[in-house]
Backbone as CSV, one residue per row, in Angstrom:
resi,resn,N_x,N_y,N_z,CA_x,CA_y,CA_z,C_x,C_y,C_z
1,MET,0.848,-1.184,0.000,0.000,0.000,0.000,0.888,1.239,0.000
2,ILE,0.670,2.105,-0.983,1.428,3.345,-1.070,0.460,4.511,-0.911
3,ILE,0.645,5.277,0.157,-0.173,6.457,0.379,0.628,7.664,-0.088
4,LYS,0.123,8.320,-1.117,0.794,9.486,-1.681,0.506,10.722,-0.823
5,LYS,1.416,11.660,-0.870,1.198,12.948,-0.211,0.115,13.672,-1.009
6,ILE,-0.876,14.193,-0.313,-1.978,14.876,-0.987,-1.551,16.299,-1.339
7,THR,-1.702,16.630,-2.609,-1.374,17.954,-3.111,-2.293,18.977,-2.439
8,GLN,-1.718,20.055,-1.947,-2.486,21.058,-1.209,-2.824,22.276,-2.065
9,ALA,-3.920,22.947,-1.687,-4.355,24.172,-2.358,-3.173,25.114,-2.480
10,GLY,-3.054,25.739,-3.632,-1.920,26.602,-3.925,-1.018,25.976,-4.972
11,ASN,-1.060,24.635,-5.073,-0.289,23.946,-6.101,-1.052,24.081,-7.425
12,SER,-0.361,24.476,-8.473,-1.016,24.775,-9.753,-1.731,23.573,-10.378
13,VAL,-1.312,22.355,-10.082,-1.969,21.184,-10.683,-3.449,21.118,-10.291
14,LEU,-3.798,21.669,-9.131,-5.188,21.646,-8.673,-6.068,22.650,-9.418
15,ARG,-5.457,23.587,-10.118,-6.213,24.627,-10.817,-6.206,24.451,-12.333
16,LYS,-5.571,23.388,-12.810,-5.527,23.133,-14.247,-6.557,22.085,-14.631
17,LYS,-7.088,22.232,-15.833,-7.992,21.207,-16.347,-7.164,19.960,-16.638
18,ALA,-7.591,18.832,-16.091,-6.856,17.574,-16.272,-7.005,17.044,-17.695
19,LYS,-6.020,16.278,-18.122,-6.008,15.703,-19.466,-6.683,14.334,-19.473
20,ARG,-7.260,14.003,-20.626,-7.881,12.688,-20.804,-6.818,11.596,-20.722
21,VAL,-7.216,10.453,-20.232,-6.337,9.286,-20.203,-6.451,8.611,-21.568
22,LEU,-5.324,8.416,-22.222,-5.334,7.835,-23.565,-5.223,6.315,-23.550
23,ASP,-4.470,5.775,-22.602,-4.279,4.325,-22.532,-4.759,3.825,-21.169
24,ILE,-6.026,3.502,-21.112,-6.659,3.139,-19.836,-6.073,1.865,-19.235
25,LYS,-5.700,0.912,-20.051,-5.211,-0.374,-19.543,-3.699,-0.416,-19.343
26,SER,-3.030,0.719,-19.458,-1.569,0.743,-19.312,-1.159,0.522,-17.857
27,PRO,0.048,0.034,-17.623,0.558,-0.118,-16.253,0.574,1.226,-15.506
28,LYS,0.837,2.310,-16.212,0.862,3.636,-15.588,-0.529,4.010,-15.040
29,THR,-1.570,3.745,-15.827,-2.937,4.043,-15.381,-3.335,3.109,-14.241
30,GLU,-2.976,1.835,-14.339,-3.260,0.885,-13.258,-2.619,1.340,-11.959
31,ARG,-1.375,1.809,-12.037,-0.648,2.285,-10.851,-1.330,3.524,-10.269
32,LEU,-1.748,4.435,-11.160,-2.440,5.651,-10.716,-3.714,5.288,-9.957
33,VAL,-4.510,4.376,-10.508,-5.759,3.968,-9.851,-5.459,3.346,-8.491
34,LYS,-4.471,2.476,-8.424,-4.103,1.857,-7.142,-3.637,2.913,-6.141
35,ASP,-2.825,3.863,-6.592,-2.363,4.938,-5.704,-3.523,5.795,-5.204
36,LEU,-4.497,6.062,-6.075,-5.667,6.838,-5.658,-6.462,6.094,-4.584
37,ILE,-6.674,4.802,-4.806,-7.430,4.005,-3.830,-6.681,3.958,-2.498
38,ASP,-5.397,3.648,-2.539,-4.599,3.554,-1.310,-4.569,4.882,-0.567
39,THR,-4.417,5.973,-1.316,-4.331,7.288,-0.680,-5.680,7.702,-0.108
40,MET,-6.762,7.449,-0.835,-8.103,7.763,-0.342,-8.371,7.004,0.962
41,ARG,-8.131,5.707,0.943,-8.396,4.895,2.134,-7.445,5.243,3.269
42,GLY,-6.164,5.399,2.955,-5.168,5.715,3.980,-5.346,7.081,4.592
43,SER,-6.020,7.988,3.872,-6.255,9.348,4.366,-7.658,9.514,4.932
44,SER,-8.415,8.425,4.994,-9.774,8.415,5.524,-10.694,9.394,4.788
45,LEU,-10.666,9.305,3.449,-11.511,10.140,2.601,-12.488,9.247,1.838
46,VAL,-13.535,9.857,1.255,-14.526,9.090,0.493,-14.378,9.303,-1.014
47,GLY,-13.416,10.106,-1.411,-13.133,10.333,-2.825,-11.730,10.868,-2.984
48,MET,-11.154,10.659,-4.167,-9.793,11.148,-4.435,-9.636,11.256,-5.947
49,SER,-9.081,12.383,-6.385,-8.847,12.589,-7.817,-7.357,12.606,-8.113
50,ALA,-7.015,12.310,-9.359,-5.609,12.286,-9.772,-4.887,13.614,-9.496
51,PRO,-5.505,14.777,-9.755,-4.789,16.021,-9.440,-4.407,16.134,-7.951
52,GLN,-5.157,15.481,-7.089,-4.856,15.546,-5.655,-3.588,14.802,-5.279
53,ILE,-3.097,13.968,-6.189,-1.794,13.333,-5.934,-0.792,13.766,-7.001
54,GLY,-1.051,14.954,-7.547,-0.094,15.575,-8.455,-0.143,15.116,-9.895
55,GLN,-1.177,14.363,-10.273,-1.291,13.855,-11.642,-2.440,14.572,-12.358
56,GLY,-2.140,15.331,-13.374,-3.153,16.089,-14.099,-3.918,15.256,-15.107
57,LEU,-4.544,14.180,-14.630,-5.296,13.267,-15.492,-6.740,13.127,-15.018
58,GLN,-7.632,12.813,-15.943,-9.058,12.697,-15.638,-9.394,11.332,-15.042
59,VAL,-9.035,11.172,-13.788,-9.305,9.927,-13.067,-9.689,10.295,-11.642
60,PHE,-10.738,9.654,-11.132,-11.032,9.760,-9.705,-11.688,8.482,-9.215
61,VAL,-11.646,8.304,-7.898,-12.248,7.138,-7.263,-13.175,7.614,-6.146
62,THR,-14.193,6.811,-5.852,-15.086,7.094,-4.729,-15.323,5.799,-3.964
63,GLU,-15.582,5.948,-2.685,-15.970,4.812,-1.843,-16.650,5.404,-0.619
64,ILE,-17.965,5.324,-0.591,-18.734,5.916,0.500,-18.739,4.927,1.669
65,ARG,-18.049,5.325,2.732,-17.909,4.476,3.910,-17.625,5.374,5.109
66,LYS,-17.658,4.791,6.291,-17.351,5.540,7.504,-15.889,5.987,7.468
67,THR,-15.662,7.246,7.835,-14.304,7.788,7.888,-14.122,8.520,9.215
68,ILE,-12.958,9.087,9.389,-12.684,9.852,10.612,-13.694,10.979,10.786
69,ASN,-14.041,11.665,9.700,-14.924,12.825,9.784,-16.385,12.538,9.474
70,ARG,-16.696,11.366,8.968,-18.078,11.069,8.565,-18.544,9.732,9.123
71,ASP,-19.718,9.764,9.741,-20.373,8.539,10.178,-21.472,8.272,9.150
72,ILE,-21.187,7.457,8.175,-22.019,7.262,6.995,-23.207,6.357,7.271
73,LYS,-24.378,6.806,6.827,-25.578,5.971,6.889,-25.742,5.196,5.584
74,GLU,-25.396,5.864,4.458,-25.493,5.227,3.135,-24.098,4.845,2.677
75,LYS,-23.908,3.597,2.310,-22.588,3.131,1.859,-22.632,2.854,0.363
76,ASP,-21.465,2.930,-0.263,-21.349,2.598,-1.675,-19.967,2.015,-1.889
77,ASP,-19.900,0.956,-2.660,-18.631,0.282,-2.926,-17.669,1.165,-3.713
78,LEU,-16.448,0.727,-3.779,-15.412,1.411,-4.540,-15.834,1.546,-5.997
79,ARG,-15.661,2.757,-6.536,-15.950,3.027,-7.945,-14.766,3.774,-8.543
80,ILE,-14.457,3.461,-9.793,-13.346,4.090,-10.509,-13.914,4.794,-11.732
81,PHE,-13.555,6.063,-11.900,-14.058,6.887,-12.991,-12.866,7.391,-13.811
82,ILE,-12.797,7.006,-15.079,-11.729,7.462,-15.969,-12.383,8.212,-17.130
83,ASN,-11.853,9.390,-17.433,-12.398,10.271,-18.470,-13.900,10.499,-18.274
84,PRO,-14.301,10.894,-17.052,-15.722,11.051,-16.762,-16.325,12.307,-17.398
85,LYS,-17.645,12.239,-17.573,-18.402,13.359,-18.106,-19.767,13.344,-17.426
86,ILE,-20.127,14.426,-16.759,-21.464,14.511,-16.163,-22.420,14.863,-17.292
87,ILE,-23.410,13.987,-17.510,-24.318,14.180,-18.636,-25.694,14.697,-18.219
88,LYS,-25.980,14.673,-16.918,-27.264,15.190,-16.454,-27.162,15.561,-14.978
89,MET,-27.797,16.676,-14.618,-27.874,17.105,-13.216,-29.320,17.463,-12.907
90,SER,-29.762,17.122,-11.711,-31.131,17.453,-11.322,-31.256,18.958,-11.090
91,LYS,-32.467,19.445,-11.239,-32.721,20.862,-10.932,-32.791,21.063,-9.427
92,LYS,-33.240,20.035,-8.707,-33.304,20.125,-7.244,-31.896,20.106,-6.687
93,GLU,-31.637,21.008,-5.751,-30.317,21.109,-5.145,-30.424,20.956,-3.636
94,SER,-29.295,20.686,-3.026,-29.230,20.627,-1.575,-27.902,21.226,-1.135
95,ILE,-27.883,21.677,0.093,-26.645,22.207,0.666,-26.116,21.168,1.638
96,GLY,-24.845,20.825,1.478,-24.204,19.865,2.366,-22.796,20.323,2.679
97,TYR,-22.311,19.909,3.826,-20.949,20.277,4.209,-19.951,19.398,3.479
98,GLU,-18.896,20.034,2.987,-17.822,19.323,2.304,-16.491,19.727,2.903
99,GLY,-15.573,18.800,2.817,-14.183,19.046,3.166,-13.351,18.488,2.035
100,CYS,-12.032,18.597,2.152,-11.186,18.115,1.071,-9.777,17.895,1.593
101,GLY,-9.190,16.766,1.219,-7.822,16.482,1.619,-6.824,17.487,1.086
102,SER,-7.192,18.214,0.024,-6.291,19.205,-0.565,-6.462,20.600,0.020
103,VAL,-7.410,20.750,0.921,-7.651,22.067,1.532,-7.411,21.950,3.031
104,GLY,-6.289,22.474,3.454,-5.965,22.420,4.877,-5.882,21.009,5.396
105,SER,-5.395,20.094,4.542,-5.268,18.678,4.906,-6.543,18.139,5.538
106,ALA,-7.672,18.475,4.927,-9.003,17.971,5.311,-9.483,18.496,6.659
107,GLN,-9.035,19.655,7.045,-9.486,20.193,8.324,-10.313,21.464,8.172
108,LEU,-10.892,21.669,6.996,-11.771,22.802,6.741,-13.030,22.270,6.075
109,PHE,-14.185,22.654,6.599,-15.461,22.215,6.067,-16.350,23.424,5.835
110,GLY,-17.148,23.357,4.773,-18.060,24.454,4.472,-19.250,23.960,3.677
111,PRO,-20.363,24.726,3.745,-21.579,24.331,3.028,-21.474,24.631,1.534
112,VAL,-21.839,23.639,0.720,-21.789,23.771,-0.737,-23.135,23.321,-1.309
113,LYS,-23.702,24.148,-2.190,-24.963,23.801,-2.858,-24.640,23.048,-4.147
114,ARG,-25.253,21.875,-4.292,-25.041,21.054,-5.489,-26.361,20.384,-5.881
115,PRO,-26.469,19.989,-7.150,-27.629,19.186,-7.562,-27.715,17.904,-6.724
116,LYS,-28.950,17.507,-6.403,-29.150,16.303,-5.590,-28.818,15.025,-6.341
117,GLU,-29.009,15.031,-7.664,-28.749,13.843,-8.477,-27.895,14.209,-9.680
118,VAL,-27.033,13.282,-10.073,-26.242,13.452,-11.292,-26.195,12.126,-12.036
119,THR,-26.045,12.236,-13.333,-25.787,11.063,-14.158,-24.425,11.291,-14.792
120,ILE,-23.555,10.311,-14.630,-22.179,10.429,-15.115,-21.863,9.271,-16.049
121,GLU,-21.084,9.594,-17.069,-20.601,8.590,-18.008,-19.084,8.542,-17.851
122,ALA,-18.531,7.357,-17.783,-17.081,7.219,-17.602,-16.643,5.834,-18.062
123,MET,-15.354,5.599,-17.954,-14.783,4.288,-18.217,-14.307,3.733,-16.870
124,ASN,-14.384,2.415,-16.708,-13.825,1.811,-15.502,-12.370,1.417,-15.781
125,GLU,-11.746,0.766,-14.821,-10.335,0.407,-14.947,-10.086,-0.646,-16.033
126,LYS,-11.137,-1.303,-16.496,-10.998,-2.296,-17.571,-11.221,-1.672,-18.952
127,GLY,-11.494,-0.368,-18.969,-11.753,0.308,-20.233,-13.182,0.162,-20.713
128,GLU,-14.078,-0.269,-19.812,-15.488,-0.447,-20.148,-16.264,0.823,-19.817
129,LYS,-17.061,1.276,-20.771,-17.884,2.465,-20.570,-19.070,2.111,-19.682
130,PHE,-19.421,3.031,-18.776,-20.615,2.838,-17.956,-21.294,4.177,-17.734
131,ILE,-22.578,4.110,-17.406,-23.359,5.291,-17.047,-23.941,5.010,-15.676
132,LEU,-23.806,5.976,-14.775,-24.284,5.818,-13.405,-25.136,7.012,-13.018
133,LYS,-26.314,6.737,-12.491,-27.160,7.780,-11.917,-26.958,7.715,-10.411
134,ALA,-26.546,8.817,-9.828,-26.241,8.828,-8.393,-27.042,9.914,-7.688
135,GLN,-27.308,9.655,-6.424,-27.986,10.644,-5.586,-27.360,10.628,-4.208
136,GLY,-27.798,11.536,-3.364,-27.293,11.588,-1.999,-25.814,11.910,-1.942
137,LEU,-25.139,11.310,-0.964,-23.727,11.602,-0.753,-22.871,11.183,-1.942
138,LEU,-23.196,10.071,-2.581,-22.415,9.652,-3.740,-22.469,10.719,-4.841
139,ALA,-23.633,11.287,-5.095,-23.757,12.343,-6.105,-22.889,13.539,-5.726
140,ARG,-22.884,13.892,-4.463,-22.070,15.027,-3.987,-20.584,14.729,-4.171
141,VAL,-20.159,13.541,-3.811,-18.741,13.181,-3.925,-18.323,13.146,-5.398
142,ILE,-19.164,12.594,-6.246,-18.854,12.571,-7.684,-18.661,13.992,-8.202
143,GLN,-19.559,14.895,-7.838,-19.443,16.280,-8.303,-18.181,16.949,-7.755
144,HIS,-17.877,16.675,-6.504,-16.681,17.238,-5.866,-15.420,16.772,-6.597
145,GLU,-15.320,15.474,-6.856,-14.138,14.931,-7.527,-14.091,15.354,-8.997
146,PHE,-15.248,15.428,-9.640,-15.305,15.905,-11.020,-14.801,17.349,-11.091
147,ASP,-15.161,18.155,-10.109,-14.651,19.532,-10.047,-13.124,19.544,-10.029
148,HIS,-12.522,18.617,-9.292,-11.052,18.562,-9.230,-10.441,18.404,-10.619
149,ILE,-11.034,17.576,-11.460,-10.428,17.382,-12.776,-10.701,18.571,-13.706
150,LYS,-11.583,19.476,-13.281,-11.816,20.713,-14.031,-11.003,21.878,-13.453
151,GLY,-10.269,21.634,-12.364,-9.462,22.693,-11.757,-10.206,23.543,-10.742
152,THR,-11.277,22.992,-10.171,-12.106,23.718,-9.209,-11.998,23.066,-7.831
153,LEU,-11.917,23.884,-6.796,-11.924,23.392,-5.415,-13.284,23.680,-4.779
154,PHE,-13.642,22.897,-3.773,-14.944,23.105,-3.127,-15.041,24.487,-2.509
155,THR,-13.915,25.055,-2.120,-13.929,26.387,-1.515,-14.431,27.451,-2.495
156,ASP,-14.326,27.180,-3.792,-14.842,28.099,-4.807,-16.363,28.132,-4.786
157,LYS,-16.979,27.129,-4.192,-18.433,26.967,-4.248,-19.122,27.078,-2.889
158,ILE,-18.385,27.431,-1.853,-19.002,27.540,-0.523,-20.121,28.575,-0.569
159,SER,-21.282,28.192,-0.064,-22.462,29.057,-0.152,-22.551,30.091,0.973
160,ASP,-21.913,29.849,2.096,-21.966,30.800,3.219,-20.662,30.698,4.009
161,TYR,-19.773,31.635,3.768,-18.453,31.599,4.413,-18.519,31.769,5.928
162,LYS,-19.630,32.264,6.448,-19.780,32.395,7.903,-19.991,31.038,8.569
163,LYS,-20.270,30.024,7.765,-20.537,28.686,8.318,-19.362,27.731,8.147
164,ILE,-18.217,28.236,7.710,-17.016,27.398,7.607,-16.616,26.940,9.006
165,MET,-16.125,25.711,9.101,-15.695,25.208,10.409,-14.505,24.267,10.257
166,SER,-13.864,24.044,11.374,-12.723,23.126,11.418,-13.226,21.687,11.406
167,GLY,-12.319,20.778,11.113,-12.653,19.365,11.162,-13.119,18.940,12.542
168,GLU,-12.504,19.490,13.571,-12.877,19.157,14.948,-14.330,19.544,15.228
169,GLU,-14.734,20.753,14.830,-16.113,21.202,15.051,-17.087,20.423,14.185
170,TYR,-16.667,20.089,12.975,-17.504,19.320,12.063,-17.841,17.953,12.671
171,LYS,-16.834,17.306,13.249,-17.055,15.996,13.888,-18.033,16.117,15.046
172,LYS,-17.936,17.193,15.832,-18.841,17.395,16.964,-20.301,17.481,16.514
173,LEU,-20.509,18.109,15.355,-21.873,18.277,14.838,-22.408,17.005,14.194
174,GLY,-21.512,16.077,13.868,-21.938,14.835,13.225,-22.478,15.053,11.837
175,LYS,-21.949,16.056,11.118,-22.401,16.352,9.749,-22.001,15.236,8.816
176,ASN,-22.854,14.990,7.809,-22.495,14.065,6.723,-23.402,14.245,5.560
């Protein structure tokens, strides 16, 4: 298991649009996916994108599970998204607290308004195309990680800066 150092806000790779992966089945892409999974799990996060480990490529992983900061009611297995494209978003939105391993090493949380449901098209690690309709926390995490490959941080989308809080306070509130 190799846990990569998470790239922090201020590093230019987080603000650049990531490039498409051309050879999905290559050893380099396989290694990237494994590093993303190991780093996400080792850092107690529910999502991780390639730019967060310094790779400007359109790849992210999600796994909705209990973490240090979240006591999850809804779980979702590990998912791998390569060259993803959000093809539909619901008009209904919700505000939820988000944090990020790339922002203050996951110790800053703030409210972000996002569509409640999204439909995403991507390739898996085998190079197979899939379409997924997601809602709830999975939809939020997908949008958050998709933003990373577009060069956007969740802090760009905080809806009320007066409600920002530390990881310690976030845990006390039991937000998820």
